[in-house]
N, C-alpha and C positions, 0 to 999 in steps of 0.2 A: 855437707856436714857428715861427719863420721860418728856413728853411735855404736856403742857396745854395751852389753848388759853388765850392770853393777849389782852384785848381790848385796842387799841392804843388811847392814848389821843392826845393832840396837840403836844406832844414831842415824839421822837422816843424811841424804847425800850432801856433799859440800861443793862449793864453787870449784870448778875444775874437774869434778867427777864426770865420767862419761855415762850416759844413760841410754836405754832403749825406750823409744816412744812408739806406742801404738795409737794412731790417730784415726778416729772414725770420721773420714773426710766428708761423707754425705751428711752426717749430723752437723758437723762444724760448718759446712757451707750453708746448710739450711738456717743455722743460727746467725751466720753472717748476713744472709739475705734478710732475715726477719729483723735483725737489729737495724740494718740500714732502712728498712721499710718504716720502722717506728721513728727513726730520726726524720724521715721524710714527712711522716704524719705530724710530728712535733714542729717541724719547720713550717709547714702549711698553717697549722693552727696558731702558731706564734705570729707569723707574718700577717695572716689575714684576720685574726681575731684577738691577738694579744693575750692569749690564755697561757698561764704557767702550768707546768707539769706538777702534779701532786703525787704521782705514783705510777708504777708500771710493772709489767712482768712479761716474760716471753718464754717460749719453748720453740723447738724447731718447727717453723712454718706457721706459727700463730703467736699472737701477743695481745696485750692491752695496754692502754695508757689512760691515766686519769688526769683530767684538766680542771683548772679553776674556771669553770664555765657556768654561768648562772642558768642559762636556758640552752637546751639542745633538743632539736626536733628531727624527725626523719628527713625532712627536706634539707636541713642544714647538714646532717650526716651524709646524705647523698651527694651534696655539693663538695664536702670535704673529701669523700672517696674519689670523686671525679677529678678533683684538683690534685690529689696525691698521685693518682695514676698518670695524669698529664705530666707532672713533675718527674716521675720515675722514667717515663718514656723519653724525656729530654736527654737521656744518656749522659748525665752530669758526672764529671770525674769526682773522685773522693780522695782527699789529701789528708795525711796525718803528719803532724809536726809537734815538736815539744818547744815550749816557751818558758822562760823564767816566770815565776809566779806573778811578780809585779807587772810584767809586760802582758801576760795573759789576762789578768784582772783589769787591765786598762781597756780591754775590748768590750764595748757596750753589749749587754745582753748575752754574754758568754755563758752564764748560768741560767738555764731555763726552768729550773726546778724552783718550787716555792721556797725550799730550804736549801742552802748551799751545803752539799754533802762532802766537800773537799776538806780533809783535815788540814789544820794549820801548818803542820810540819812538812808538807809536800812542797818542795822548792821548784820543781819543774812540772808543768801542767801539760798533759797530752791533749791536743786539740784535733778534733775531727771536723773537716770542712767538706760538706757536700756543696760543691761550687755553685754559688748563686742561690742556695736554698737554706742551708742550715750550717751554723758554725757553733760548736759547743765543746766544752771540756768533756772528755769521754775516755773511758778505759777499755771499751769493748772492741770486738772484731767486726770488720765491715768488708763488703765487696769493693772492687776497684771503681765500678761505675754503676749508676742507678739502674741502667738497663738490665743488669744482672739480677735484680730483684724480681723482675717480671711485673705482674700487677698485684694489687691487693683487693680484697673484698672485705667490706665492713660486715661483720657477722652479728653485730649487736651493739647497742648502746644502752646505758642505764644511768640512773641517778644514784650517786653514792653519798648524797647529802644535799643541803641547800645549794651549795656552790660546786661541789665536786661531781663531775660527770665522767663516765667511763666509756671509752670507745674500744671495741674488740675488733681485731682483724685477723685475716688469714692470708697467706700468699697464694696466688694463682700462678701456676708454672709459667716461666717465660716461653714465648712461642718460638718455634724454630728448632 
């Protein structure tokens, strides 16, 4: 790609304008690893416990997800952490593709959030597939394989109401 600086006038850049991009790769890569780790967490919790996501947030190297979980104990959280780490170590490939809306919504359990957040007007749905673990509509950046995430450590869990439970995690650097 070729980039050159465009001095912004009073209007924003237009399609076809050439731009200079300064990318903080270390920060972006940490966000990619974190996002993939949260998808692995979601995949494990959905597959093993059938719990929907009710919220989440992330920053480089750490994040949290809220689930529709009635009970959550330290033993259960420990089991979830171990299972997520085992799944990440499987070195699963991650695929991204776009599907027409009708075809995407024909996929069972494509939306793992309690509320479908995809606006009606979106005709093509971006699908992220952690092969064999998690398949969801998603707009975020991810690594290419789960082994790039490294390991996670659950740093806490808490109740956010009768049904909503929060799991906090941080990344542990990949070995090697």
